[in-house]
Backbone of each chain as nested JSON, in Angstrom:
{
  "chains": [
    {"id": "A", "residues": [
      {"number": 1, "name": "MET", "atoms": {"N": [104.613, 151.687, 210.165], "CA": [103.222, 151.282, 210.452], "C": [102.279, 151.796, 209.363]}},
      {"number": 2, "name": "LYS", "atoms": {"N": [102.537, 153.009, 208.9], "CA": [101.715, 153.599, 207.833], "C": [101.708, 152.72, 206.586]}},
      {"number": 3, "name": "GLU", "atoms": {"N": [102.92, 152.261, 206.165], "CA": [102.999, 151.439, 204.941], "C": [102.238, 150.124, 205.1]}},
      {"number": 4, "name": "LEU", "atoms": {"N": [102.148, 149.641, 206.329], "CA": [101.449, 148.374, 206.569], "C": [99.953, 148.595, 206.758]}},
      {"number": 5, "name": "GLY", "atoms": {"N": [99.51, 149.856, 206.709], "CA": [98.096, 150.147, 206.904], "C": [97.648, 149.888, 208.33]}},
      {"number": 6, "name": "VAL", "atoms": {"N": [98.543, 150.127, 209.285], "CA": [98.232, 149.845, 210.689], "C": [98.037, 151.15, 211.46]}},
      {"number": 7, "name": "GLU", "atoms": {"N": [96.975, 151.182, 212.247], "CA": [96.711, 152.328, 213.108], "C": [97.246, 152.03, 214.503]}},
      {"number": 8, "name": "VAL", "atoms": {"N": [97.973, 152.966, 215.079], "CA": [98.532, 152.775, 216.416], "C": [97.773, 153.654, 217.409]}},
      {"number": 9, "name": "LEU", "atoms": {"N": [97.481, 153.087, 218.577], "CA": [96.909, 153.859, 219.677], "C": [97.771, 153.574, 220.901]}},
      {"number": 10, "name": "SER", "atoms": {"N": [98.194, 154.62, 221.62], "CA": [98.984, 154.368, 222.824], "C": [98.186, 154.76, 224.064]}},
      {"number": 11, "name": "PHE", "atoms": {"N": [98.532, 154.149, 225.18], "CA": [97.805, 154.35, 226.441], "C": [98.768, 154.458, 227.602]}},
      {"number": 12, "name": "SER", "atoms": {"N": [98.49, 155.409, 228.498], "CA": [99.042, 155.331, 229.848], "C": [97.981, 155.916, 230.762]}},
      {"number": 13, "name": "VAL", "atoms": {"N": [98.204, 155.783, 232.068], "CA": [97.204, 156.289, 233.015], "C": [97.301, 157.807, 233.167]}},
      {"number": 14, "name": "ASP", "atoms": {"N": [98.284, 158.43, 232.495], "CA": [98.439, 159.892, 232.576], "C": [97.272, 160.598, 231.888]}},
      {"number": 15, "name": "SER", "atoms": {"N": [97.095, 161.88, 232.25], "CA": [96.031, 162.671, 231.625], "C": [96.44, 163.098, 230.216]}},
      {"number": 16, "name": "VAL", "atoms": {"N": [95.468, 163.495, 229.426], "CA": [95.775, 163.996, 228.076], "C": [96.639, 165.261, 228.158]}},
      {"number": 17, "name": "HIS", "atoms": {"N": [96.509, 166.003, 229.266], "CA": [97.317, 167.222, 229.425], "C": [98.79, 166.862, 229.629]}},
      {"number": 18, "name": "SER", "atoms": {"N": [99.02, 165.795, 230.391], "CA": [100.388, 165.295, 230.56], "C": [100.942, 164.829, 229.207]}},
      {"number": 19, "name": "HIS", "atoms": {"N": [100.109, 164.125, 228.431], "CA": [100.543, 163.678, 227.091], "C": [100.969, 164.885, 226.261]}},
      {"number": 20, "name": "LYS", "atoms": {"N": [100.186, 165.975, 226.379], "CA": [100.453, 167.155, 225.557], "C": [101.797, 167.774, 225.939]}},
      {"number": 21, "name": "VAL", "atoms": {"N": [102.043, 167.88, 227.256], "CA": [103.306, 168.464, 227.719], "C": [104.478, 167.578, 227.288]}},
      {"number": 22, "name": "TRP", "atoms": {"N": [104.296, 166.258, 227.413], "CA": [105.367, 165.325, 227.004], "C": [105.635, 165.469, 225.499]}},
      {"number": 23, "name": "GLN", "atoms": {"N": [104.551, 165.511, 224.739], "CA": [104.67, 165.658, 223.283], "C": [105.436, 166.932, 222.941]}},
      {"number": 24, "name": "GLU", "atoms": {"N": [105.068, 168.043, 223.627], "CA": [105.651, 169.338, 223.268], "C": [107.084, 169.488, 223.76]}},
      {"number": 25, "name": "THR", "atoms": {"N": [107.378, 168.922, 224.955], "CA": [108.698, 169.169, 225.539], "C": [109.738, 168.121, 225.171]}},
      {"number": 26, "name": "GLU", "atoms": {"N": [109.301, 166.9, 224.867], "CA": [110.3, 165.858, 224.613], "C": [110.08, 165.123, 223.287]}},
      {"number": 27, "name": "LEU", "atoms": {"N": [108.866, 164.589, 223.088], "CA": [108.657, 163.736, 221.91], "C": [108.887, 164.484, 220.611]}},
      {"number": 28, "name": "SER", "atoms": {"N": [108.493, 165.763, 220.594], "CA": [108.654, 166.536, 219.358], "C": [110.13, 166.758, 219.029]}},
      {"number": 29, "name": "LYS", "atoms": {"N": [111.001, 166.571, 220.04], "CA": [112.444, 166.686, 219.778], "C": [113.004, 165.362, 219.264]}},
      {"number": 30, "name": "MET", "atoms": {"N": [112.276, 164.275, 219.508], "CA": [112.749, 162.961, 219.077], "C": [112.173, 162.59, 217.712]}},
      {"number": 31, "name": "VAL", "atoms": {"N": [110.942, 163.014, 217.457], "CA": [110.262, 162.712, 216.192], "C": [109.803, 164.038, 215.614]}},
      {"number": 32, "name": "ASP", "atoms": {"N": [110.152, 164.278, 214.357], "CA": [109.758, 165.531, 213.729], "C": [108.241, 165.683, 213.77]}},
      {"number": 33, "name": "GLY", "atoms": {"N": [107.751, 166.761, 214.371], "CA": [106.311, 167.0, 214.45], "C": [105.628, 166.247, 215.581]}},
      {"number": 34, "name": "GLY", "atoms": {"N": [106.395, 165.475, 216.369], "CA": [105.796, 164.707, 217.47], "C": [105.214, 163.402, 216.963]}},
      {"number": 35, "name": "VAL", "atoms": {"N": [104.744, 162.559, 217.884], "CA": [104.212, 161.268, 217.451], "C": [102.912, 161.482, 216.68]}},
      {"number": 36, "name": "ALA", "atoms": {"N": [102.71, 160.666, 215.642], "CA": [101.608, 160.902, 214.7], "C": [100.364, 160.096, 215.042]}},
      {"number": 37, "name": "PHE", "atoms": {"N": [100.397, 159.339, 216.15], "CA": [99.229, 158.527, 216.491], "C": [98.545, 159.075, 217.74]}},
      {"number": 38, "name": "PRO", "atoms": {"N": [97.27, 158.71, 217.957], "CA": [96.562, 159.202, 219.146], "C": [97.186, 158.654, 220.429]}},
      {"number": 39, "name": "MET", "atoms": {"N": [97.413, 159.532, 221.389], "CA": [97.887, 159.139, 222.715], "C": [96.698, 159.25, 223.655]}},
      {"number": 40, "name": "LEU", "atoms": {"N": [96.23, 158.098, 224.139], "CA": [95.007, 158.086, 224.932], "C": [95.313, 158.092, 226.418]}},
      {"number": 41, "name": "SER", "atoms": {"N": [94.351, 158.597, 227.183], "CA": [94.466, 158.605, 228.64], "C": [93.627, 157.458, 229.186]}},
      {"number": 42, "name": "ASP", "atoms": {"N": [94.283, 156.574, 229.927], "CA": [93.578, 155.441, 230.538], "C": [93.492, 155.698, 232.046]}},
      {"number": 43, "name": "GLY", "atoms": {"N": [92.735, 156.726, 232.401], "CA": [92.619, 157.108, 233.806], "C": [92.086, 155.963, 234.655]}},
      {"number": 44, "name": "GLY", "atoms": {"N": [92.802, 155.666, 235.751], "CA": [92.385, 154.572, 236.62], "C": [92.674, 153.192, 236.066]}},
      {"number": 45, "name": "GLY", "atoms": {"N": [93.292, 153.141, 234.877], "CA": [93.666, 151.84, 234.303], "C": [92.494, 150.986, 233.874]}},
      {"number": 46, "name": "LYS", "atoms": {"N": [91.343, 151.611, 233.578], "CA": [90.141, 150.813, 233.247], "C": [90.327, 149.99, 231.978]}},
      {"number": 47, "name": "ILE", "atoms": {"N": [90.981, 150.603, 230.977], "CA": [91.182, 149.87, 229.723], "C": [92.268, 148.814, 229.93]}},
      {"number": 48, "name": "GLY", "atoms": {"N": [93.347, 149.21, 230.615], "CA": [94.413, 148.264, 230.924], "C": [93.896, 147.049, 231.678]}},
      {"number": 49, "name": "GLU", "atoms": {"N": [92.948, 147.288, 232.562], "CA": [92.325, 146.187, 233.327], "C": [91.667, 145.186, 232.369]}},
      {"number": 50, "name": "GLN", "atoms": {"N": [90.943, 145.71, 231.371], "CA": [90.258, 144.838, 230.406], "C": [91.245, 143.999, 229.595]}},
      {"number": 51, "name": "TYR", "atoms": {"N": [92.451, 144.544, 229.4], "CA": [93.456, 143.851, 228.591], "C": [94.485, 143.122, 229.458]}},
      {"number": 52, "name": "GLY", "atoms": {"N": [94.278, 143.159, 230.785], "CA": [95.161, 142.399, 231.67], "C": [96.544, 142.998, 231.833]}},
      {"number": 53, "name": "VAL", "atoms": {"N": [96.682, 144.315, 231.675], "CA": [98.015, 144.927, 231.784], "C": [98.089, 146.01, 232.869]}},
      {"number": 54, "name": "TYR", "atoms": {"N": [96.994, 146.188, 233.627], "CA": [97.005, 147.208, 234.691], "C": [97.445, 146.538, 235.986]}},
      {"number": 55, "name": "ASN", "atoms": {"N": [98.481, 147.095, 236.627], "CA": [99.021, 146.436, 237.827], "C": [98.531, 147.08, 239.129]}},
      {"number": 56, "name": "GLY", "atoms": {"N": [97.5, 147.916, 239.042], "CA": [96.985, 148.573, 240.244], "C": [97.495, 149.994, 240.385]}},
      {"number": 57, "name": "ALA", "atoms": {"N": [98.579, 150.313, 239.671], "CA": [99.132, 151.668, 239.705], "C": [99.282, 152.229, 238.289]}},
      {"number": 58, "name": "VAL", "atoms": {"N": [99.88, 151.426, 237.405], "CA": [100.114, 151.87, 236.019], "C": [99.788, 150.726, 235.057]}},
      {"number": 59, "name": "ASP", "atoms": {"N": [99.758, 151.07, 233.767], "CA": [99.67, 150.048, 232.718], "C": [101.096, 149.602, 232.39]}},
      {"number": 60, "name": "VAL", "atoms": {"N": [101.385, 148.311, 232.514], "CA": [102.713, 147.819, 232.147], "C": [102.821, 147.793, 230.622]}},
      {"number": 61, "name": "ARG", "atoms": {"N": [103.981, 147.374, 230.104], "CA": [104.216, 147.464, 228.653], "C": [103.492, 146.343, 227.914]}},
      {"number": 62, "name": "GLY", "atoms": {"N": [102.233, 146.575, 227.596], "CA": [101.443, 145.59, 226.854], "C": [101.269, 146.055, 225.431]}},
      {"number": 63, "name": "ARG", "atoms": {"N": [101.324, 145.098, 224.496], "CA": [101.16, 145.455, 223.084], "C": [100.289, 144.385, 222.43]}},
      {"number": 64, "name": "PHE", "atoms": {"N": [99.267, 144.85, 221.689], "CA": [98.263, 143.947, 221.111], "C": [98.113, 144.239, 219.621]}},
      {"number": 65, "name": "ILE", "atoms": {"N": [98.092, 143.179, 218.815], "CA": [97.802, 143.323, 217.38], "C": [96.355, 142.879, 217.172]}},
      {"number": 66, "name": "ILE", "atoms": {"N": [95.528, 143.796, 216.639], "CA": [94.11, 143.518, 216.421], "C": [93.838, 143.549, 214.92]}},
      {"number": 67, "name": "ASP", "atoms": {"N": [93.172, 142.511, 214.411], "CA": [92.946, 142.42, 212.963], "C": [91.704, 143.215, 212.552]}},
      {"number": 68, "name": "PRO", "atoms": {"N": [91.438, 143.321, 211.231], "CA": [90.315, 144.157, 210.782], "C": [88.943, 143.686, 211.282]}},
      {"number": 69, "name": "GLU", "atoms": {"N": [88.856, 142.421, 211.717], "CA": [87.595, 141.913, 212.281], "C": [87.46, 142.254, 213.764]}},
      {"number": 70, "name": "GLY", "atoms": {"N": [88.502, 142.871, 214.336], "CA": [88.446, 143.225, 215.753], "C": [88.912, 142.117, 216.676]}},
      {"number": 71, "name": "VAL", "atoms": {"N": [89.638, 141.122, 216.116], "CA": [90.118, 139.997, 216.92], "C": [91.588, 140.226, 217.301]}},
      {"number": 72, "name": "ILE", "atoms": {"N": [91.918, 139.973, 218.578], "CA": [93.307, 140.08, 219.027], "C": [94.084, 138.887, 218.478]}},
      {"number": 73, "name": "GLN", "atoms": {"N": [95.085, 139.143, 217.649], "CA": [95.88, 138.043, 217.073], "C": [97.153, 137.796, 217.848]}},
      {"number": 74, "name": "ALA", "atoms": {"N": [97.73, 138.836, 218.458], "CA": [99.003, 138.649, 219.156], "C": [99.112, 139.65, 220.276]}},
      {"number": 75, "name": "MET", "atoms": {"N": [99.874, 139.29, 221.293], "CA": [100.108, 140.208, 222.394], "C": [101.491, 139.951, 222.98]}},
      {"number": 76, "name": "GLU", "atoms": {"N": [102.04, 140.985, 223.583], "CA": [103.312, 140.858, 224.293], "C": [103.196, 141.768, 225.501]}},
      {"number": 77, "name": "VAL", "atoms": {"N": [103.56, 141.272, 226.668], "CA": [103.474, 142.086, 227.883], "C": [104.809, 142.02, 228.612]}},
      {"number": 78, "name": "LEU", "atoms": {"N": [105.394, 143.171, 228.851], "CA": [106.677, 143.266, 229.545], "C": [106.513, 144.081, 230.823]}},
      {"number": 79, "name": "THR", "atoms": {"N": [107.298, 143.749, 231.847], "CA": [107.353, 144.622, 233.025], "C": [108.09, 145.903, 232.623]}},
      {"number": 80, "name": "PRO", "atoms": {"N": [107.929, 146.974, 233.393], "CA": [108.43, 148.278, 232.946], "C": [109.92, 148.408, 232.592]}},
      {"number": 81, "name": "PRO", "atoms": {"N": [110.874, 147.695, 233.222], "CA": [112.276, 148.055, 232.969], "C": [112.794, 147.836, 231.551]}},
      {"number": 82, "name": "VAL", "atoms": {"N": [112.146, 146.994, 230.753], "CA": [112.685, 146.681, 229.43], "C": [111.745, 147.176, 228.329]}},
      {"number": 83, "name": "GLY", "atoms": {"N": [112.329, 147.87, 227.36], "CA": [111.544, 148.377, 226.225], "C": [111.306, 147.3, 225.19]}},
      {"number": 84, "name": "ARG", "atoms": {"N": [110.436, 147.635, 224.216], "CA": [110.028, 146.617, 223.238], "C": [110.935, 146.62, 222.023]}},
      {"number": 85, "name": "ASN", "atoms": {"N": [110.704, 145.636, 221.139], "CA": [111.447, 145.545, 219.882], "C": [110.488, 145.787, 218.712]}},
      {"number": 86, "name": "PRO", "atoms": {"N": [110.524, 146.982, 218.122], "CA": [109.585, 147.281, 217.03], "C": [109.753, 146.348, 215.836]}},
      {"number": 87, "name": "ASP", "atoms": {"N": [110.986, 145.832, 215.606], "CA": [111.184, 144.916, 214.473], "C": [110.332, 143.656, 214.633]}},
      {"number": 88, "name": "GLU", "atoms": {"N": [110.217, 143.181, 215.853], "CA": [109.422, 141.969, 216.089], "C": [107.93, 142.272, 215.889]}},
      {"number": 89, "name": "LEU", "atoms": {"N": [107.503, 143.456, 216.302], "CA": [106.111, 143.853, 216.063], "C": [105.817, 143.869, 214.566]}},
      {"number": 90, "name": "ILE", "atoms": {"N": [106.714, 144.473, 213.791], "CA": [106.507, 144.571, 212.341], "C": [106.504, 143.172, 211.709]}},
      {"number": 91, "name": "ARG", "atoms": {"N": [107.421, 142.31, 212.164], "CA": [107.465, 140.939, 211.641], "C": [106.136, 140.214, 211.88]}},
      {"number": 92, "name": "GLN", "atoms": {"N": [105.594, 140.369, 213.084], "CA": [104.339, 139.687, 213.405], "C": [103.175, 140.25, 212.583]}},
      {"number": 93, "name": "ILE", "atoms": {"N": [103.141, 141.571, 212.402], "CA": [102.061, 142.162, 211.593], "C": [102.147, 141.635, 210.163]}},
      {"number": 94, "name": "LYS", "atoms": {"N": [103.362, 141.62, 209.589], "CA": [103.516, 141.128, 208.213], "C": [103.097, 139.659, 208.118]}},
      {"number": 95, "name": "ALA", "atoms": {"N": [103.433, 138.874, 209.121], "CA": [103.078, 137.454, 209.114], "C": [101.559, 137.278, 209.164]}},
      {"number": 96, "name": "TYR", "atoms": {"N": [100.88, 138.006, 210.05], "CA": [99.418, 137.863, 210.144], "C": [98.725, 138.396, 208.892]}},
      {"number": 97, "name": "GLN", "atoms": {"N": [99.248, 139.485, 208.335], "CA": [98.638, 140.011, 207.106], "C": [98.815, 139.007, 205.971]}},
      {"number": 98, "name": "HIS", "atoms": {"N": [99.997, 138.388, 205.89], "CA": [100.244, 137.385, 204.852], "C": [99.322, 136.177, 205.044]}},
      {"number": 99, "name": "GLN", "atoms": {"N": [99.168, 135.768, 206.29], "CA": [98.305, 134.612, 206.583], "C": [96.87, 134.899, 206.158]}},
      {"number": 100, "name": "GLN", "atoms": {"N": [96.381, 136.087, 206.493], "CA": [94.974, 136.386, 206.178], "C": [94.765, 136.573, 204.682]}},
      {"number": 101, "name": "ALA", "atoms": {"N": [95.81, 136.996, 203.972], "CA": [95.683, 137.194, 202.52], "C": [95.785, 135.878, 201.766]}},
      {"number": 102, "name": "THR", "atoms": {"N": [96.573, 134.916, 202.274], "CA": [96.885, 133.721, 201.488], "C": [96.426, 132.41, 202.13]}},
      {"number": 103, "name": "GLY", "atoms": {"N": [96.175, 132.417, 203.432], "CA": [95.873, 131.17, 204.136], "C": [97.121, 130.392, 204.503]}},
      {"number": 104, "name": "GLU", "atoms": {"N": [98.28, 130.875, 204.065], "CA": [99.532, 130.187, 204.393], "C": [99.922, 130.476, 205.831]}},
      {"number": 105, "name": "VAL", "atoms": {"N": [100.79, 129.611, 206.383], "CA": [101.231, 129.81, 207.763], "C": [102.749, 129.988, 207.79]}},
      {"number": 106, "name": "MET", "atoms": {"N": [103.204, 130.652, 208.85], "CA": [104.607, 131.038, 208.94], "C": [105.306, 130.192, 210.004]}},
      {"number": 107, "name": "PRO", "atoms": {"N": [106.321, 129.423, 209.593], "CA": [107.026, 128.597, 210.58], "C": [107.872, 129.444, 211.534]}},
      {"number": 108, "name": "SER", "atoms": {"N": [108.352, 128.785, 212.571], "CA": [109.183, 129.413, 213.595], "C": [110.35, 130.173, 212.969]}},
      {"number": 109, "name": "GLY", "atoms": {"N": [110.572, 131.39, 213.418], "CA": [111.708, 132.176, 212.94], "C": [111.489, 132.814, 211.576]}},
      {"number": 110, "name": "TRP", "atoms": {"N": [110.266, 132.688, 211.03], "CA": [109.97, 133.248, 209.705], "C": [110.252, 134.744, 209.659]}},
      {"number": 111, "name": "GLN", "atoms": {"N": [110.87, 135.165, 208.55], "CA": [111.05, 136.581, 208.273], "C": [110.374, 136.884, 206.939]}},
      {"number": 112, "name": "PRO", "atoms": {"N": [109.89, 138.114, 206.729], "CA": [109.256, 138.443, 205.447], "C": [110.157, 138.04, 204.278]}},
      {"number": 113, "name": "GLY", "atoms": {"N": [109.575, 137.359, 203.304], "CA": [110.333, 136.89, 202.15], "C": [110.745, 135.429, 202.268]}},
      {"number": 114, "name": "ASP", "atoms": {"N": [110.778, 134.889, 203.488], "CA": [111.118, 133.474, 203.681], "C": [109.98, 132.59, 203.177]}},
      {"number": 115, "name": "PRO", "atoms": {"N": [110.283, 131.297, 202.897], "CA": [109.215, 130.377, 202.491], "C": [108.154, 130.229, 203.586]}},
      {"number": 116, "name": "THR", "atoms": {"N": [106.914, 130.029, 203.162], "CA": [105.815, 129.796, 204.1], "C": [105.347, 128.355, 203.938]}},
      {"number": 117, "name": "LEU", "atoms": {"N": [104.412, 127.943, 204.739], "CA": [103.857, 126.589, 204.631], "C": [102.388, 126.69, 204.259]}},
      {"number": 118, "name": "LYS", "atoms": {"N": [101.947, 125.75, 203.38], "CA": [100.517, 125.692, 203.055], "C": [99.917, 124.563, 203.88]}},
      {"number": 119, "name": "PRO", "atoms": {"N": [99.062, 124.906, 204.841], "CA": [98.557, 123.86, 205.728], "C": [97.601, 122.909, 205.007]}},
      {"number": 120, "name": "THR", "atoms": {"N": [98.016, 121.652, 204.846], "CA": [97.16, 120.611, 204.258], "C": [97.356, 119.34, 205.074]}},
      {"number": 121, "name": "ASP", "atoms": {"N": [96.454, 118.388, 204.908], "CA": [96.595, 117.113, 205.615], "C": [97.89, 116.416, 205.206]}},
      {"number": 122, "name": "ASP", "atoms": {"N": [98.264, 116.571, 203.907], "CA": [99.474, 115.912, 203.401], "C": [100.734, 116.389, 204.119]}},
      {"number": 123, "name": "LEU", "atoms": {"N": [100.668, 117.609, 204.661], "CA": [101.87, 118.198, 205.251], "C": [102.234, 117.537, 206.583]}},
      {"number": 124, "name": "THR", "atoms": {"N": [101.234, 116.951, 207.231], "CA": [101.479, 116.35, 208.541], "C": [102.547, 115.271, 208.439]}},
      {"number": 125, "name": "GLY", "atoms": {"N": [103.602, 115.411, 209.196], "CA": [104.69, 114.433, 209.144], "C": [105.681, 114.688, 208.023]}},
      {"number": 126, "name": "HIS", "atoms": {"N": [105.395, 115.684, 207.156], "CA": [106.278, 115.953, 206.013], "C": [106.848, 117.363, 206.015]}},
      {"number": 127, "name": "VAL", "atoms": {"N": [106.655, 118.056, 207.135], "CA": [107.186, 119.424, 207.202], "C": [108.691, 119.421, 206.925]}},
      {"number": 128, "name": "TRP", "atoms": {"N": [109.381, 118.368, 207.414], "CA": [110.843, 118.29, 207.236], "C": [111.249, 118.315, 205.771]}},
      {"number": 129, "name": "GLU", "atoms": {"N": [110.346, 117.875, 204.857], "CA": [110.698, 117.82, 203.433], "C": [110.659, 119.195, 202.781]}},
      {"number": 130, "name": "VAL", "atoms": {"N": [109.772, 120.061, 203.304], "CA": [109.593, 121.343, 202.627], "C": [110.222, 122.505, 203.39]}},
      {"number": 131, "name": "TRP", "atoms": {"N": [110.487, 122.294, 204.669], "CA": [111.008, 123.414, 205.459], "C": [112.337, 123.039, 206.056]}},
      {"number": 132, "name": "LYS", "atoms": {"N": [113.4, 123.682, 205.561], "CA": [114.755, 123.385, 206.047], "C": [115.398, 124.676, 206.538]}},
      {"number": 133, "name": "PRO", "atoms": {"N": [115.187, 124.998, 207.807], "CA": [115.724, 126.272, 208.305], "C": [117.251, 126.262, 208.333]}}
    ]},
    {"id": "B", "residues": [
      {"number": 1, "name": "MET", "atoms": {"N": [92.485, 135.42, 234.889], "CA": [92.178, 135.979, 233.565], "C": [92.392, 134.926, 232.484]}},
      {"number": 2, "name": "SER", "atoms": {"N": [91.449, 134.843, 231.553], "CA": [91.566, 133.823, 230.501], "C": [92.335, 134.374, 229.3]}},
      {"number": 3, "name": "ILE", "atoms": {"N": [92.604, 133.5, 228.361], "CA": [93.404, 133.861, 227.175], "C": [92.705, 134.943, 226.344]}},
      {"number": 4, "name": "LEU", "atoms": {"N": [93.486, 135.886, 225.832], "CA": [92.907, 136.994, 225.068], "C": [93.081, 136.811, 223.564]}},
      {"number": 5, "name": "VAL", "atoms": {"N": [94.18, 136.152, 223.145], "CA": [94.406, 136.033, 221.699], "C": [93.354, 135.114, 221.073]}},
      {"number": 6, "name": "GLY", "atoms": {"N": [92.92, 135.511, 219.871], "CA": [91.866, 134.764, 219.196], "C": [90.474, 135.207, 219.598]}},
      {"number": 7, "name": "LYS", "atoms": {"N": [90.402, 136.136, 220.566], "CA": [89.103, 136.636, 221.03], "C": [88.895, 138.068, 220.535]}},
      {"number": 8, "name": "GLU", "atoms": {"N": [87.636, 138.492, 220.55], "CA": [87.347, 139.863, 220.154], "C": [87.974, 140.828, 221.167]}},
      {"number": 9, "name": "ALA", "atoms": {"N": [88.607, 141.875, 220.655], "CA": [89.26, 142.856, 221.526], "C": [88.198, 143.648, 222.281]}},
      {"number": 10, "name": "PRO", "atoms": {"N": [88.351, 143.817, 223.602], "CA": [87.382, 144.619, 224.356], "C": [87.31, 146.048, 223.805]}},
      {"number": 11, "name": "ASP", "atoms": {"N": [86.097, 146.522, 223.572], "CA": [85.946, 147.894, 223.055], "C": [86.169, 148.887, 224.195]}},
      {"number": 12, "name": "PHE", "atoms": {"N": [86.517, 150.112, 223.84], "CA": [86.722, 151.158, 224.838], "C": [86.493, 152.498, 224.18]}},
      {"number": 13, "name": "GLU", "atoms": {"N": [86.274, 153.497, 225.018], "CA": [86.267, 154.882, 224.545], "C": [87.134, 155.67, 225.5]}},
      {"number": 14, "name": "ALA", "atoms": {"N": [88.025, 156.495, 224.982], "CA": [88.942, 157.232, 225.847], "C": [89.259, 158.587, 225.235]}},
      {"number": 15, "name": "SER", "atoms": {"N": [89.634, 159.527, 226.103], "CA": [90.113, 160.825, 225.627], "C": [91.544, 160.655, 225.155]}},
      {"number": 16, "name": "GLY", "atoms": {"N": [91.897, 161.431, 224.138], "CA": [93.253, 161.315, 223.628], "C": [93.729, 162.595, 222.978]}},
      {"number": 17, "name": "LEU", "atoms": {"N": [95.01, 162.574, 222.661], "CA": [95.668, 163.71, 222.02], "C": [96.132, 163.276, 220.636]}},
      {"number": 18, "name": "LEU", "atoms": {"N": [95.751, 164.042, 219.601], "CA": [96.232, 163.778, 218.247], "C": [96.43, 165.117, 217.548]}},
      {"number": 19, "name": "ASP", "atoms": {"N": [97.599, 165.304, 216.968], "CA": [97.918, 166.554, 216.27], "C": [97.654, 167.788, 217.141]}},
      {"number": 20, "name": "GLY", "atoms": {"N": [97.989, 167.683, 218.435], "CA": [97.857, 168.834, 219.332], "C": [96.439, 169.106, 219.8]}},
      {"number": 21, "name": "LYS", "atoms": {"N": [95.481, 168.251, 219.361], "CA": [94.08, 168.477, 219.754], "C": [93.566, 167.308, 220.578]}},
      {"number": 22, "name": "PHE", "atoms": {"N": [92.645, 167.603, 221.494], "CA": [92.042, 166.567, 222.313], "C": [90.792, 166.031, 221.625]}},
      {"number": 23, "name": "GLY", "atoms": {"N": [90.542, 164.738, 221.761], "CA": [89.341, 164.15, 221.167], "C": [88.995, 162.847, 221.845]}},
      {"number": 24, "name": "LYS", "atoms": {"N": [87.882, 162.237, 221.392], "CA": [87.453, 160.936, 221.908], "C": [87.815, 159.871, 220.877]}},
      {"number": 25, "name": "PHE", "atoms": {"N": [88.282, 158.745, 221.361], "CA": [88.682, 157.657, 220.473], "C": [88.035, 156.359, 220.936]}},
      {"number": 26, "name": "LYS", "atoms": {"N": [87.438, 155.634, 219.967], "CA": [86.807, 154.343, 220.275], "C": [87.446, 153.273, 219.423]}},
      {"number": 27, "name": "LEU", "atoms": {"N": [87.693, 152.116, 220.018], "CA": [88.272, 151.02, 219.231], "C": [87.34, 150.647, 218.079]}},
      {"number": 28, "name": "SER", "atoms": {"N": [86.017, 150.657, 218.338], "CA": [85.081, 150.204, 217.295], "C": [85.115, 151.106, 216.056]}},
      {"number": 29, "name": "ASP", "atoms": {"N": [85.624, 152.347, 216.208], "CA": [85.768, 153.226, 215.038], "C": [86.841, 152.72, 214.071]}},
      {"number": 30, "name": "TYR", "atoms": {"N": [87.667, 151.792, 214.536], "CA": [88.789, 151.307, 213.731], "C": [88.496, 149.957, 213.074]}},
      {"number": 31, "name": "ARG", "atoms": {"N": [87.255, 149.494, 213.162], "CA": [86.877, 148.219, 212.541], "C": [87.211, 148.288, 211.049]}},
      {"number": 32, "name": "GLY", "atoms": {"N": [87.762, 147.18, 210.521], "CA": [88.167, 147.164, 209.112], "C": [89.628, 147.524, 208.917]}},
      {"number": 33, "name": "LYS", "atoms": {"N": [90.305, 147.895, 210.023], "CA": [91.731, 148.234, 209.927], "C": [92.54, 147.392, 210.907]}},
      {"number": 34, "name": "TRP", "atoms": {"N": [93.803, 147.218, 210.603], "CA": [94.732, 146.628, 211.557], "C": [95.061, 147.685, 212.603]}},
      {"number": 35, "name": "VAL", "atoms": {"N": [95.063, 147.284, 213.863], "CA": [95.306, 148.225, 214.956], "C": [96.358, 147.642, 215.898]}},
      {"number": 36, "name": "VAL", "atoms": {"N": [97.254, 148.485, 216.365], "CA": [98.183, 148.094, 217.431], "C": [97.885, 148.958, 218.649]}},
      {"number": 37, "name": "LEU", "atoms": {"N": [97.618, 148.307, 219.771], "CA": [97.45, 149.01, 221.042], "C": [98.758, 148.893, 221.805]}},
      {"number": 38, "name": "CYS", "atoms": {"N": [99.193, 150.002, 222.357], "CA": [100.487, 150.037, 223.017], "C": [100.32, 150.685, 224.392]}},
      {"number": 39, "name": "PHE", "atoms": {"N": [100.426, 149.898, 225.441], "CA": [100.327, 150.423, 226.811], "C": [101.735, 150.663, 227.35]}},
      {"number": 40, "name": "TYR", "atoms": {"N": [101.918, 151.724, 228.14], "CA": [103.234, 151.988, 228.739], "C": [103.025, 152.625, 230.113]}},
      {"number": 41, "name": "PRO", "atoms": {"N": [104.014, 152.475, 230.997], "CA": [103.794, 152.868, 232.4], "C": [103.581, 154.361, 232.634]}},
      {"number": 42, "name": "GLY", "atoms": {"N": [104.25, 155.211, 231.885], "CA": [104.046, 156.625, 232.173], "C": [104.722, 157.528, 231.179]}},
      {"number": 43, "name": "ASP", "atoms": {"N": [104.173, 158.739, 231.031], "CA": [104.793, 159.747, 230.178], "C": [106.196, 160.042, 230.717]}},
      {"number": 44, "name": "PHE", "atoms": {"N": [107.057, 160.492, 229.858], "CA": [108.445, 160.831, 230.2], "C": [109.27, 159.595, 230.578]}},
      {"number": 45, "name": "THR", "atoms": {"N": [108.808, 158.422, 230.137], "CA": [109.633, 157.225, 230.255], "C": [109.878, 156.735, 228.835]}},
      {"number": 46, "name": "PHE", "atoms": {"N": [110.753, 155.756, 228.664], "CA": [110.944, 155.219, 227.31], "C": [109.79, 154.265, 227.006]}},
      {"number": 47, "name": "VAL", "atoms": {"N": [109.379, 154.241, 225.758], "CA": [108.23, 153.413, 225.379], "C": [108.753, 152.085, 224.834]}}
    ]}
  ]
}
């Protein structure tokens, strides 16, 4: 995330004191020095409510990519039993950063380094000529 | 609830932990940067 210039903020309904104990007793054993991003307390799920991820008891696994203008570009929301895929998060960030830098768009299944599409009127009906997955 | 993508992210201010210290964090302080918000059900679970 650092190399991509992305700031991460995490949220749960737990208190900051709970975050501290978790950081000290478990996370610091998994990541050298503990997690490097702010762990926020969303008491009562007020922030989760605004983002549509508070279920009345906890914040479910919601993840949002916000661009430098403050616009939400992507989101993924999972129920608690399944964890996320960080590779997909990184792929989406790289795709949106590339789009904002170049105006190009990324076709389905795009991976960093793959060909992109330049959206023009001429492209309509001709995607098959330039994009062969 | 209506669609959120393509819309301005709701601002918030919350207490948080960073580098062992407690502080206040606002989304609007991060304007000009790419930000990922990550919600999870509870401490001591997998993220």
